[in-house]
Structures are given as C-alpha cells and as structure tokens.
C-alpha positions as CSV (number, residue, x, y, z in Angstrom):
1,M,103.9,76.0,94.9
2,L,106.2,78.7,96.4
3,P,108.2,80.3,93.9
4,L,112.1,79.6,93.5
5,V,113.5,82.7,94.7
6,D,116.7,82.6,95.5
7,V,117.6,83.9,98.7
8,R,120.4,85.8,97.2
9,H,118.7,87.3,94.9
10,L,116.8,88.4,97.0
11,Y,119.5,90.4,99.1
12,S,121.2,92.2,95.5
13,V,118.0,93.5,95.0
14,V,117.5,95.2,98.3
15,I,121.4,96.4,97.7
16,L,120.8,98.2,94.3
17,A,118.1,99.5,95.5
18,E,120.7,101.0,98.5
19,E,123.0,102.1,96.3
20,L,121.1,102.8,92.9
21,N,124.7,101.7,91.2
22,F,125.4,98.6,89.6
23,T,129.3,99.2,90.2
24,R,128.8,99.8,94.0
25,A,125.8,97.7,94.9
26,A,128.2,95.1,93.0
27,H,131.5,96.4,95.4
28,R,129.8,96.0,98.3
29,L,127.8,92.4,97.1
30,R,131.5,91.3,96.2
31,I,130.3,90.0,93.2
32,T,131.5,91.5,89.8
33,Q,129.1,93.9,87.9
34,S,128.1,91.5,85.7
35,A,127.1,88.8,87.7
36,L,124.8,91.1,89.2
37,S,123.0,92.5,86.1
38,R,123.2,88.4,85.5
39,Q,121.0,87.8,88.7
40,I,118.6,90.4,88.2
41,N,117.7,90.1,85.0
42,E,117.3,86.5,85.3
43,L,114.8,87.3,88.3
44,E,112.8,89.4,86.3
45,T,112.7,87.0,83.2
46,Q,111.3,84.7,85.6
47,H,108.6,86.5,87.0
48,G,107.9,88.5,84.2
49,F,108.1,92.2,85.7
50,Q,110.7,95.1,85.7
51,L,112.4,95.9,88.8
52,F,114.5,98.3,88.0
53,N,114.8,101.0,85.2
54,R,118.4,101.1,84.0
55,D,120.7,103.8,81.9
56,R,124.2,103.9,80.1
57,K,125.9,105.2,82.7
58,R,125.1,102.1,85.1
59,A,122.5,103.9,87.5
60,A,119.6,102.5,88.6
61,Q,115.6,103.9,89.4
62,L,113.4,101.0,91.1
63,S,109.8,100.8,89.2
64,E,106.9,100.3,90.9
65,A,107.2,96.2,91.2
66,G,110.7,97.1,92.0
67,R,109.8,99.1,95.6
68,T,107.2,96.6,96.4
69,F,109.3,93.5,95.9
70,V,111.7,95.3,98.2
71,Q,109.5,95.8,101.1
72,E,108.8,92.4,100.8
73,A,112.1,90.8,100.1
74,R,113.3,93.1,103.6
75,L,111.1,91.7,105.6
76,A,112.1,87.9,103.7
77,L,115.5,88.3,104.5
78,L,114.4,90.2,108.5
79,H,112.6,86.6,108.5
80,A,115.2,83.7,107.2
81,D,118.0,86.1,109.0
82,R,115.6,86.3,112.4
83,A,114.9,81.8,112.3
84,I,119.0,81.5,112.1
85,H,119.4,83.6,115.4
86,M,117.3,82.6,117.0
87,A,117.7,79.1,116.4
88,R,121.5,80.1,117.6
89,A,120.4,81.7,120.4
90,A,118.4,78.4,121.2
91,H,121.7,75.7,120.4
92,H,124.3,77.9,122.7
93,G,120.9,78.0,125.8
94,Y,120.1,81.7,126.0
95,E,117.0,81.1,127.6
96,N,115.3,84.7,126.3
97,V,115.8,86.4,123.2
98,L,114.3,89.9,122.8
99,L,114.0,91.0,119.7
100,V,114.3,95.1,119.4
101,G,114.7,97.6,116.0
102,H,116.0,100.4,115.4
103,E,116.3,103.1,112.3
104,S,119.2,103.8,109.9
105,H,119.9,107.1,111.5
106,A,119.4,105.9,115.6
107,D,122.2,107.2,117.3
108,Q,125.2,104.3,117.8
109,T,124.9,105.0,121.9
110,W,121.4,104.1,122.5
111,V,122.3,100.3,120.4
112,S,125.5,100.9,122.7
113,A,123.1,100.8,125.7
114,L,120.4,98.3,124.1
115,L,123.4,95.2,123.6
116,T,125.0,96.5,127.5
117,I,121.0,96.2,129.0
118,G,121.7,93.3,132.3
119,L,119.1,92.3,134.1
120,P,119.4,90.3,137.2
121,L,116.1,87.8,136.8
122,F,117.5,87.0,133.1
123,P,121.1,86.4,133.3
124,K,120.6,84.6,129.5
125,L,118.6,87.3,128.2
126,K,120.6,87.4,124.0
127,V,119.1,90.6,122.7
128,R,118.8,90.6,118.7
129,L,119.4,93.7,116.4
130,T,117.5,95.1,113.7
131,T,117.0,98.2,111.1
132,H,114.0,99.5,109.3
133,F,111.8,102.3,107.7
134,T,110.0,103.8,110.5
135,M,106.8,102.4,109.4
136,E,108.1,99.0,108.7
137,L,109.4,98.9,112.8
138,V,106.0,100.2,113.7
139,R,104.7,97.2,111.6
140,S,106.4,94.9,112.9
141,V,106.3,96.0,116.8
142,L,102.3,95.2,116.1
143,A,102.1,92.4,114.3
144,N,104.0,91.0,117.4
145,E,107.2,90.1,114.9
146,L,109.4,92.9,117.6
147,H,108.9,93.2,120.6
148,M,110.2,96.4,121.1
149,A,111.6,99.7,118.2
150,L,113.4,103.1,118.7
151,V,111.2,105.4,116.3
152,T,111.9,108.3,115.6
153,V,107.9,110.3,115.6
154,P,106.1,107.3,115.8
155,P,102.5,107.5,114.8
156,I,99.6,108.0,117.2
157,D,97.8,104.2,117.4
158,G,96.0,102.7,120.7
159,K,97.8,99.5,120.8
160,L,101.0,101.0,120.6
161,T,102.9,102.5,124.1
162,A,105.3,105.3,123.1
163,V,107.7,106.9,125.8
164,P,110.0,109.6,124.2
165,F,113.7,109.5,125.6
166,G,115.6,111.6,123.2
167,E,116.1,113.6,120.5
168,T,117.2,113.1,117.0
169,Q,118.6,116.2,114.6
170,L,118.5,117.5,111.2
171,Y,121.7,118.4,109.6
172,A,122.7,119.5,105.9
173,V,125.5,117.7,104.2
174,L,127.2,120.4,101.9
175,P,130.1,120.6,99.5
176,E,133.4,122.5,101.2
177,S,132.1,125.2,98.4
178,H,128.8,125.9,99.0
179,S,127.9,129.4,100.5
180,A,126.7,128.1,103.5
181,V,129.5,126.6,105.3
182,H,130.5,129.0,107.2
183,H,127.0,129.6,109.2
184,E,127.4,128.2,112.6
185,Q,123.7,126.5,111.9
186,V,122.3,126.5,107.9
187,R,118.6,127.3,106.9
188,I,116.1,126.3,104.3
189,R,116.4,128.8,102.7
190,D,120.2,128.8,103.4
191,L,119.7,125.6,100.2
192,A,117.1,127.0,97.9
193,S,119.6,127.2,94.6
194,D,121.1,124.0,95.8
195,E,120.0,120.3,93.8
196,W,118.4,118.4,97.0
197,I,119.6,114.9,98.4
198,L,117.0,113.2,100.7
199,F,115.8,109.7,102.0
200,P,112.2,108.9,100.4
201,R,108.9,109.6,102.9
202,S,108.6,105.8,103.2
203,V,111.8,105.8,105.6
204,N,109.9,108.6,107.8
205,A,106.8,110.7,106.6
206,V,106.5,113.0,109.3
207,I,110.5,114.7,108.6
208,Y,110.3,113.5,104.8
209,D,107.0,116.2,104.6
210,A,108.6,118.4,108.1
211,I,111.2,119.1,105.5
212,T,109.5,120.1,102.3
213,E,106.7,121.5,104.8
214,T,109.4,124.3,105.9
215,A,110.7,124.8,101.9
216,K,107.3,126.0,100.8
217,K,106.6,128.2,104.0
218,E,110.1,129.9,102.5
219,G,108.6,129.7,99.2
220,I,111.2,127.1,97.7
221,P,109.7,125.3,94.8
222,A,109.2,121.8,95.5
223,K,112.6,119.9,94.1
224,R,112.5,116.5,93.0
225,A,115.3,115.4,95.2
226,H,117.9,112.6,94.8
227,E,115.8,109.7,96.6
228,I,119.0,108.2,99.3
229,I,118.5,105.2,101.9
230,T,122.3,105.4,103.6
231,A,124.2,108.6,104.8
232,E,127.2,106.8,102.3
233,Q,124.8,107.3,100.1
234,A,124.7,111.2,100.7
235,F,128.2,111.3,101.3
236,H,129.1,110.1,97.8
237,L,126.5,112.4,96.4
238,V,128.1,115.7,97.9
239,S,131.4,114.6,97.2
240,E,130.0,113.9,93.4
241,R,129.0,117.6,93.7
242,A,125.2,116.4,92.5
243,G,123.6,118.3,95.0
244,V,123.6,119.4,99.3
245,A,121.8,116.3,101.4
246,I,120.1,116.9,104.8
247,F,120.7,113.6,106.9
248,P,119.4,113.3,110.4
249,K,122.6,113.1,113.3
250,P,123.9,110.3,114.2
251,S,125.1,109.3,110.6
252,A,125.7,113.0,109.4
253,L,128.0,113.3,112.2
254,T,130.0,109.8,112.1
255,L,130.7,109.7,108.4
256,R,133.9,111.5,106.7
257,A,134.3,112.3,102.9
258,E,136.6,114.6,101.5
259,G,135.7,118.3,100.4
260,V,131.9,118.1,102.8
261,V,131.0,119.8,105.2
262,V,128.0,118.6,108.4
263,L,125.8,122.1,110.0
264,P,123.4,121.4,112.0
265,L,119.8,122.2,110.0
266,S,118.2,125.0,112.2
267,D,114.5,125.0,110.7
268,P,113.6,121.7,111.0
269,S,115.9,121.1,113.6
270,S,115.3,118.3,116.2
271,F,112.2,115.8,116.2
272,E,111.2,113.4,119.4
273,T,111.9,109.3,119.7
274,C,110.6,107.4,121.7
275,L,110.7,103.8,122.3
276,I,107.1,101.5,121.4
277,M,105.8,98.6,122.5
278,R,102.9,96.9,121.9
279,R,100.1,98.8,124.9
280,D,98.6,95.7,125.8
281,D,102.4,93.4,125.8
282,D,102.1,92.4,129.5
283,S,105.5,89.9,129.7
284,K,107.6,91.0,132.5
285,L,110.8,90.5,130.6
286,V,110.2,93.0,127.7
287,N,108.8,95.7,130.5
288,E,111.6,95.5,132.9
289,F,114.4,95.2,129.6
290,A,112.4,98.1,128.0
291,R,112.8,100.6,132.3
292,A,116.3,99.6,132.5
293,F,116.6,101.0,128.6
294,L,114.5,104.8,129.3
295,R,116.6,104.6,132.9
296,K,119.5,105.5,130.5
297,Y,117.8,108.3,129.3
298,V,114.9,109.8,130.8
299,R,116.7,111.3,134.2
300,K,113.1,111.8,136.3
301,L,110.6,108.7,134.7
302,G,107.7,109.9,137.0
303,P,104.9,108.3,138.4
304,V,103.0,109.2,135.0
305,R,106.2,107.7,132.8
306,Q,106.3,104.5,134.8
307,M,102.3,104.1,133.6
308,E,102.5,104.0,130.3
309,L,103.7,100.3,130.0
310,P,101.5,97.5,131.1
311,L,103.4,96.5,134.2
312,S,103.2,98.6,137.2
313,A,107.5,99.5,138.8
C-alpha cells in the first residue's frame, strides 16, 4: 500500500524547509503557526521520524531524515503539478508541451525569453517552467523529466549537451553599517570577521566550493554559515543583523530591504551558465526551441556550437 501523505503536508514541509521558521512559513502558507506545527507533528508521528529540530524561538533546522524527505517531497510535488498542467494543456488543445527547468537565481530576462519564444512549426506550443537545485535539474534532464534546463556550471556528463550562453555573478548583501559598503566591489577578505549567510552546497556545489576555497586561500577560518534557500531569506537575515550574505546577482538585485546594501563580489565573481539537454534527444521541437533561445544570447552561434545540438541546423 502507498503511504497516505496529504499533498498539503508535503507542501508545508517544503515551505518550512525553505524558511526554517514556523512563523514565516505559516505566513507564506496562509495558515496559523499552530496549524503548521500540528501538520508537521502529525506527519512525524504517523511515520516515526523527526523532520525538524525546533527551538523556543520558533526556528527550525532540518534533521537528516528531514533533508531526505524534503528532496523527495519536492519531486512528488513536481510530478503532481506536472500531471495537472499536462492535463490542462491537453484540455486547452496544446499539441506540444515543453518542460524547461531553471535555478531559483536564474536571471529573469532568461526566464522571460523562454516564455516568448515562438516556433512556426509548433504554433500551439506550451512552455512549462519549473525551478529546482542544480543537481536536481541535471538529474531531471537525464531522466527525461525535463526537456532542457538553464544551469550554472553543470557537471561534465557524456550524456548531456551543455551550451554556454551567459554568466551568473555573485554579490554581497551587507548591512548599511558595514565597513565595505563604500567599495565598488567587495572581496571575500572584507567579510572575514562577519557571520556568513549562504545557500547550502546542495543548491550549487561549484559555487559553494568556490566561495569556501577562496576563503581558505585568504586564510579565513572555515565558517558554519546560516543556510538559506531564497534571496528573500538572505535579505531578511541581513536586515536583522544576523550576518552578511553571498548570493547570485539576479535575485540580489531585484530585491530591496531597509538598511541593506548590495555590491558585486570580486572573488569569486562570475560563473558560466549553460543550456543543458540530453545528448541523444533528437526531437525537432526540443532542438528548434534550444536554438531559438541560444540565438537570443549567443550572438556568434558558429558551426561548432551548432553541432553540439543533436540535429543539424
């Protein structure tokens, strides 16, 4: 028998894992804090494991079981959402549905470009977007759950085609009282004495490792940073004077908070972002869509770059 888990409970766990605070998570879910606590307690009691470690300030930290549960809960919600949207697309007469993933920090102009691409051979095309961590996007493309994805520094894999088209830059999010706010660019060494606020390594291992390796080279002791998932969380913690955040550019520049300053980070500064798809995907739709997107950003899409896609130009 399949375990009886309410989809609402799955969603509540995922939101709480993002916020790591019962009050903020309950606000996002539009339920009371006590109702959220009851949902989490019921789920833990029903299945015999603890998802979160709590403290008296309504904060929460994921347990090891919780980390595993959240990863799989995200997938379950993705598939449920995909089933609804695929059915809706069929109901409305869309002949083709293209599933495209991107990271949470993806530049919004890239996302807008995905939604505005029109293909004459596929006039009833519907593009369905989903957001996830780097490795989950790669796994979903390889498993044919996504047709393609926009990924910053994807891993090298013989089963993938990866075409660079843009850069993702890191920024420092600082309280306005910080000594580095008058610099044009911030260096890691300028943040040596601060508490750090970073996304977990599971979000993007290459960027995370670049930050920690740069700190090591500068002689900055290893820090146990506050871990966050969204830029909104980073801005909130900085505004509460909990530390300084390092975050990719697009998310950092589109947000504002009182008493918070955003400046480019000079070391490490930027990372290559690629469009990835399965190397053996010979779908004309997928390849035409990929080329249409790349033409918007890769101004000189020469023959060598074209040959990286399965179909000929």
